[in-house]
SEKEBA-859878 format. One record per residue (C-alpha): residue number from 1; residue in three letters; x, y, z. Coordinates in steps of 0.2 Angstrom, whole numbers, plus 5000, padded with zeros to 4 digits. Example, Ala and Ser with C-alpha at 12.3 -4.5 7.8 and 13.67 -1.06 7.14 Angstrom:
2
1, ALA, 5062, 4978, 5039 .
2, SER, 5068, 4995, 5036 .
REM end
This chain:
332
1, MET, 4614, 5154, 4904 .
2, GLN, 4598, 5154, 4891 .
3, THR, 4600, 5163, 4875 .
4, ARG, 4586, 5171, 4867 .
5, GLU, 4586, 5175, 4848 .
6, LEU, 4583, 5193, 4842 .
7, GLY, 4568, 5190, 4831 .
8, ARG, 4571, 5179, 4816 .
9, SER, 4589, 5186, 4811 .
10, GLY, 4600, 5172, 4817 .
11, LEU, 4608, 5181, 4829 .
12, LYS, 4608, 5171, 4846 .
13, VAL, 4613, 5179, 4863 .
14, SER, 4612, 5176, 4880 .
15, ALA, 4594, 5181, 4889 .
16, LEU, 4604, 5194, 4896 .
17, GLY, 4616, 5207, 4893 .
18, LEU, 4627, 5217, 4899 .
19, GLY, 4624, 5238, 4896 .
20, CYS, 4644, 5245, 4897 .
21, MET, 4640, 5265, 4898 .
22, GLY, 4638, 5266, 4913 .
23, ILE, 4656, 5262, 4915 .
24, SER, 4661, 5277, 4909 .
25, MET, 4648, 5290, 4910 .
26, ALA, 4632, 5297, 4916 .
27, TYR, 4633, 5289, 4935 .
28, GLY, 4648, 5296, 4940 .
29, GLU, 4668, 5292, 4941 .
30, SER, 4670, 5273, 4940 .
31, ASP, 4687, 5263, 4941 .
32, GLU, 4694, 5253, 4926 .
33, VAL, 4700, 5240, 4938 .
34, GLN, 4686, 5234, 4943 .
35, SER, 4675, 5238, 4927 .
36, ILE, 4686, 5226, 4919 .
37, GLU, 4683, 5212, 4933 .
38, VAL, 4663, 5217, 4931 .
39, ILE, 4664, 5211, 4913 .
40, HIS, 4675, 5197, 4917 .
41, HIS, 4665, 5190, 4929 .
42, ALA, 4647, 5193, 4917 .
43, ILE, 4656, 5185, 4904 .
44, ASP, 4662, 5168, 4914 .
45, HIS, 4645, 5167, 4918 .
46, GLY, 4638, 5165, 4901 .
47, VAL, 4635, 5184, 4897 .
48, THR, 4638, 5185, 4881 .
49, PHE, 4628, 5200, 4873 .
50, LEU, 4637, 5216, 4877 .
51, ASP, 4633, 5235, 4872 .
52, THR, 4645, 5249, 4869 .
53, ALA, 4646, 5265, 4858 .
54, GLU, 4657, 5277, 4852 .
55, LEU, 4649, 5289, 4862 .
56, TYR, 4651, 5279, 4880 .
57, GLY, 4668, 5291, 4889 .
58, SER, 4670, 5297, 4870 .
59, GLY, 4678, 5281, 4864 .
60, HIS, 4683, 5278, 4880 .
61, ASN, 4672, 5264, 4884 .
62, GLU, 4675, 5254, 4866 .
63, ALA, 4693, 5254, 4870 .
64, LEU, 4691, 5249, 4890 .
65, LEU, 4680, 5235, 4882 .
66, GLY, 4694, 5229, 4870 .
67, ARG, 4706, 5228, 4883 .
68, ALA, 4693, 5219, 4893 .
69, LEU, 4690, 5207, 4879 .
70, LYS, 4709, 5202, 4876 .
71, GLY, 4709, 5181, 4873 .
72, ARG, 4689, 5183, 4876 .
73, ARG, 4681, 5189, 4858 .
74, ASP, 4676, 5173, 4854 .
75, LYS, 4666, 5171, 4869 .
76, VAL, 4657, 5186, 4864 .
77, ILE, 4644, 5197, 4855 .
78, ILE, 4650, 5213, 4851 .
79, ALA, 4635, 5230, 4848 .
80, SER, 4641, 5245, 4849 .
81, LYS, 4631, 5261, 4839 .
82, PHE, 4636, 5277, 4831 .
83, GLY, 4629, 5294, 4826 .
84, LEU, 4628, 5302, 4842 .
85, ARG, 4646, 5311, 4850 .
86, ILE, 4649, 5326, 4861 .
87, GLY, 4656, 5339, 4855 .
88, GLU, 4666, 5354, 4867 .
89, LYS, 4650, 5364, 4870 .
90, GLY, 4638, 5347, 4872 .
91, MET, 4630, 5334, 4861 .
92, LEU, 4633, 5338, 4843 .
93, PRO, 4619, 5334, 4830 .
94, VAL, 4615, 5316, 4825 .
95, ASN, 4625, 5310, 4812 .
96, GLY, 4618, 5295, 4798 .
97, THR, 4628, 5301, 4783 .
98, PRO, 4636, 5287, 4776 .
99, THR, 4654, 5296, 4775 .
100, TYR, 4655, 5297, 4792 .
101, LEU, 4646, 5279, 4797 .
102, LYS, 4660, 5273, 4788 .
103, ALA, 4675, 5282, 4797 .
104, ALA, 4665, 5279, 4813 .
105, CYS, 4664, 5259, 4813 .
106, ASP, 4682, 5261, 4806 .
107, ALA, 4687, 5270, 4821 .
108, SER, 4674, 5257, 4832 .
109, LEU, 4683, 5245, 4825 .
110, LYS, 4701, 5251, 4831 .
111, ALA, 4695, 5256, 4849 .
112, LEU, 4689, 5237, 4851 .
113, GLY, 4702, 5230, 4843 .
114, VAL, 4690, 5219, 4832 .
115, ASP, 4690, 5216, 4816 .
116, CYS, 4670, 5214, 4815 .
117, ILE, 4657, 5219, 4825 .
118, ASP, 4643, 5207, 4828 .
119, LEU, 4629, 5222, 4830 .
120, TYR, 4629, 5237, 4824 .
121, TYR, 4615, 5251, 4829 .
122, GLN, 4613, 5269, 4822 .
123, HIS, 4613, 5276, 4841 .
124, ARG, 4598, 5291, 4834 .
125, VAL, 4590, 5291, 4819 .
126, ASP, 4598, 5306, 4809 .
127, PRO, 4583, 5316, 4803 .
128, ARG, 4593, 5325, 4788 .
129, THR, 4600, 5309, 4784 .
130, PRO, 4585, 5297, 4774 .
131, ILE, 4586, 5282, 4784 .
132, GLU, 4586, 5271, 4767 .
133, GLU, 4604, 5279, 4761 .
134, THR, 4610, 5275, 4782 .
135, VAL, 4605, 5259, 4782 .
136, GLY, 4611, 5258, 4764 .
137, ALA, 4629, 5262, 4769 .
138, MET, 4628, 5249, 4785 .
139, ALA, 4623, 5235, 4772 .
140, ASP, 4640, 5241, 4762 .
141, LEU, 4648, 5236, 4779 .
142, VAL, 4639, 5219, 4780 .
143, LYS, 4646, 5216, 4762 .
144, ALA, 4664, 5222, 4768 .
145, GLY, 4664, 5211, 4783 .
146, LYS, 4663, 5224, 4797 .
147, ILE, 4650, 5221, 4805 .
148, ARG, 4639, 5207, 4803 .
149, TYR, 4620, 5211, 4808 .
150, LEU, 4610, 5229, 4810 .
151, GLY, 4602, 5239, 4822 .
152, LEU, 4593, 5255, 4827 .
153, SER, 4591, 5262, 4841 .
154, GLU, 4576, 5273, 4848 .
155, ALA, 4569, 5273, 4832 .
156, GLY, 4550, 5275, 4827 .
157, ALA, 4540, 5262, 4821 .
158, ALA, 4540, 5270, 4804 .
159, THR, 4555, 5272, 4800 .
160, ILE, 4559, 5253, 4807 .
161, ARG, 4549, 5248, 4791 .
162, ARG, 4559, 5258, 4780 .
163, ALA, 4577, 5254, 4787 .
164, HIS, 4570, 5234, 4787 .
165, SER, 4567, 5237, 4767 .
166, VAL, 4583, 5241, 4762 .
167, HIS, 4591, 5228, 4774 .
168, MET, 4586, 5216, 4788 .
169, ILE, 4587, 5224, 4804 .
170, ALA, 4591, 5213, 4816 .
171, ALA, 4590, 5223, 4834 .
172, VAL, 4578, 5236, 4839 .
173, GLN, 4585, 5246, 4855 .
174, SER, 4574, 5258, 4865 .
175, GLU, 4571, 5262, 4885 .
176, TYR, 4558, 5250, 4893 .
177, SER, 4556, 5246, 4908 .
178, LEU, 4541, 5246, 4921 .
179, TRP, 4542, 5264, 4920 .
180, SER, 4545, 5268, 4900 .
181, ARG, 4532, 5256, 4891 .
182, ASP, 4528, 5269, 4875 .
183, ILE, 4537, 5258, 4867 .
184, GLU, 4523, 5244, 4867 .
185, ASP, 4512, 5254, 4857 .
186, THR, 4516, 5252, 4840 .
187, VAL, 4536, 5249, 4841 .
188, LEU, 4538, 5233, 4849 .
189, PRO, 4522, 5225, 4839 .
190, THR, 4530, 5232, 4821 .
191, CYS, 4546, 5222, 4827 .
192, ARG, 4536, 5206, 4830 .
193, GLU, 4526, 5209, 4814 .
194, LEU, 4542, 5212, 4805 .
195, GLY, 4554, 5197, 4816 .
196, ILE, 4564, 5212, 4823 .
197, GLY, 4572, 5209, 4841 .
198, PHE, 4570, 5220, 4856 .
199, VAL, 4583, 5224, 4865 .
200, ALA, 4576, 5235, 4883 .
201, TYR, 4591, 5247, 4892 .
202, SER, 4588, 5254, 4906 .
203, PRO, 4575, 5241, 4915 .
204, PHE, 4580, 5249, 4931 .
205, ALA, 4575, 5267, 4925 .
206, ARG, 4593, 5271, 4930 .
207, GLY, 4594, 5262, 4946 .
208, PHE, 4576, 5268, 4953 .
209, LEU, 4567, 5252, 4949 .
210, ALA, 4584, 5242, 4959 .
211, GLY, 4580, 5250, 4972 .
212, ALA, 4597, 5259, 4973 .
213, ILE, 4591, 5277, 4975 .
214, SER, 4584, 5282, 4992 .
215, GLY, 4587, 5301, 4993 .
216, LEU, 4593, 5313, 4977 .
217, GLU, 4609, 5317, 4987 .
218, GLN, 4617, 5300, 4983 .
219, LEU, 4615, 5313, 4964 .
220, GLN, 4624, 5324, 4967 .
221, LYS, 4641, 5318, 4965 .
222, PRO, 4650, 5325, 4950 .
223, LYS, 4647, 5316, 4929 .
224, ASP, 4630, 5310, 4937 .
225, SER, 4618, 5313, 4923 .
226, ARG, 4602, 5309, 4934 .
227, GLY, 4604, 5327, 4944 .
228, ALA, 4606, 5337, 4929 .
229, GLY, 4588, 5340, 4928 .
230, THR, 4588, 5332, 4910 .
231, MET, 4578, 5318, 4919 .
232, PRO, 4561, 5323, 4927 .
233, ARG, 4559, 5307, 4936 .
234, TYR, 4574, 5312, 4948 .
235, LEU, 4569, 5331, 4951 .
236, PRO, 4561, 5334, 4969 .
237, GLU, 4543, 5339, 4963 .
238, ASN, 4545, 5321, 4955 .
239, PHE, 4556, 5308, 4966 .
240, ALA, 4544, 5308, 4983 .
241, GLN, 4530, 5301, 4974 .
242, ASN, 4540, 5290, 4962 .
243, LYS, 4548, 5283, 4979 .
244, ILE, 4532, 5277, 4983 .
245, LEU, 4531, 5266, 4968 .
246, VAL, 4549, 5258, 4972 .
247, ASP, 4547, 5255, 4990 .
248, ASN, 4530, 5245, 4984 .
249, LEU, 4538, 5237, 4974 .
250, ALA, 4551, 5232, 4986 .
251, ALA, 4536, 5225, 4999 .
252, TYR, 4532, 5214, 4985 .
253, ALA, 4549, 5209, 4980 .
254, VAL, 4551, 5203, 4999 .
255, THR, 4535, 5193, 4997 .
256, LYS, 4543, 5182, 4983 .
257, GLY, 4560, 5179, 4989 .
258, ILE, 4569, 5192, 4978 .
259, THR, 4578, 5211, 4977 .
260, THR, 4567, 5224, 4971 .
261, ALA, 4580, 5225, 4957 .
262, GLN, 4577, 5205, 4953 .
263, LEU, 4558, 5209, 4953 .
264, ALA, 4559, 5224, 4940 .
265, LEU, 4572, 5213, 4929 .
266, ALA, 4561, 5198, 4929 .
267, TRP, 4546, 5208, 4924 .
268, VAL, 4557, 5216, 4907 .
269, LEU, 4562, 5197, 4905 .
270, ALA, 4543, 5191, 4904 .
271, ARG, 4538, 5201, 4891 .
272, GLY, 4543, 5189, 4878 .
273, ASP, 4556, 5178, 4872 .
274, ASP, 4561, 5189, 4858 .
275, VAL, 4566, 5206, 4873 .
276, VAL, 4583, 5204, 4878 .
277, PRO, 4588, 5219, 4894 .
278, ILE, 4605, 5224, 4897 .
279, PRO, 4606, 5232, 4912 .
280, GLY, 4623, 5239, 4915 .
281, THR, 4633, 5238, 4933 .
282, ARG, 4648, 5243, 4942 .
283, ARG, 4647, 5229, 4952 .
284, VAL, 4650, 5212, 4953 .
285, LYS, 4638, 5206, 4966 .
286, ARG, 4625, 5216, 4957 .
287, VAL, 4632, 5204, 4938 .
288, ASP, 4625, 5187, 4951 .
289, GLU, 4610, 5197, 4958 .
290, ASN, 4604, 5202, 4938 .
291, ILE, 4608, 5186, 4931 .
292, GLY, 4596, 5178, 4946 .
293, ALA, 4584, 5186, 4938 .
294, LEU, 4583, 5172, 4926 .
295, ASP, 4578, 5161, 4938 .
296, VAL, 4562, 5172, 4943 .
297, ASP, 4545, 5164, 4938 .
298, LEU, 4531, 5178, 4939 .
299, THR, 4513, 5171, 4937 .
300, ALA, 4501, 5180, 4927 .
301, MET, 4493, 5187, 4944 .
302, ASP, 4513, 5190, 4951 .
303, LEU, 4509, 5202, 4931 .
304, GLN, 4491, 5209, 4938 .
305, ALA, 4498, 5214, 4953 .
306, LEU, 4511, 5223, 4947 .
307, GLU, 4500, 5235, 4936 .
308, ARG, 4491, 5238, 4950 .
309, ILE, 4505, 5242, 4963 .
310, CYS, 4517, 5253, 4949 .
311, PRO, 4504, 5259, 4935 .
312, LEU, 4513, 5267, 4923 .
313, SER, 4498, 5282, 4926 .
314, ALA, 4507, 5283, 4944 .
315, VAL, 4524, 5285, 4937 .
316, ALA, 4530, 5306, 4942 .
317, GLY, 4539, 5314, 4927 .
318, PRO, 4543, 5307, 4909 .
319, ARG, 4559, 5298, 4908 .
320, TYR, 4568, 5315, 4898 .
321, ASN, 4562, 5334, 4895 .
322, ALA, 4557, 5341, 4879 .
323, MET, 4574, 5348, 4877 .
324, ALA, 4582, 5331, 4879 .
325, MET, 4571, 5320, 4868 .
326, ALA, 4571, 5332, 4854 .
327, MET, 4588, 5334, 4855 .
328, ALA, 4594, 5314, 4857 .
329, GLY, 4581, 5313, 4840 .
330, ILE, 4572, 5300, 4852 .
331, GLY, 4556, 5291, 4842 .
332, LEU, 4560, 5296, 4821 .
REM end
């Protein structure tokens, strides 16, 4: 397994991580035995970077990961996040207060069954709490030995700078794929200037770019957030246009002798050695398929062809609707 350093932090991880969110939420019911099998298979094949959060399954994901890692803790880098939770009436406001942060960290440590979290992100920026206060409290957790490295998720460039001035930020995590590239404007350049690694979630645009969605009827299962209307690319008025783009990508993947998923993932991997994608999956065979993307060499001509086949301007709909973007505090 290839490794990549997250910026200039000194933290080295597998070049490909495993996003664990989908095991516990967002994509319908899952099987716990199968999920643990996927985690074990990924670790056994060199994937050392595992990503979770207190939000995912309201603690279920961290607890499941903790059970899966018994006897394997020394083989992995655990990343988790705080600040986003779901209450009885839906998503709660982002909480980045020092008091909440410290309680959330203790709860995550207990759920994971570990003494220290390797990389701890603020899941979203709290607009009511100065980032300096939040990061200062995170730095206290480093001193206490409860976390090793700090991260931010979906933060804007100005916030990243302010945070980094308080304590080194090892990684920034945001959505990044052929279809979601807004971070290229200011966030990614800022990370590179400051020596911060970039972690790319949803490199398959929640399955669409993997060629896994052939029709909207697949999204009508219980607990599948893609059919809930908050992701405009899956709305009927946008789906057909986006499906054409995916079909074109699939045709190009055939010429390379790879799968559509491997092509989409190879594109993210090719954005730089400081970029680490964390695709999620519930299937062992998909783990192997994703790892295979590390062997895909996209030439300059390939990258130019992908820009023509799937120009960002041709993607129908934003990644979230306006209300979801505002509630999640994306880009603050």
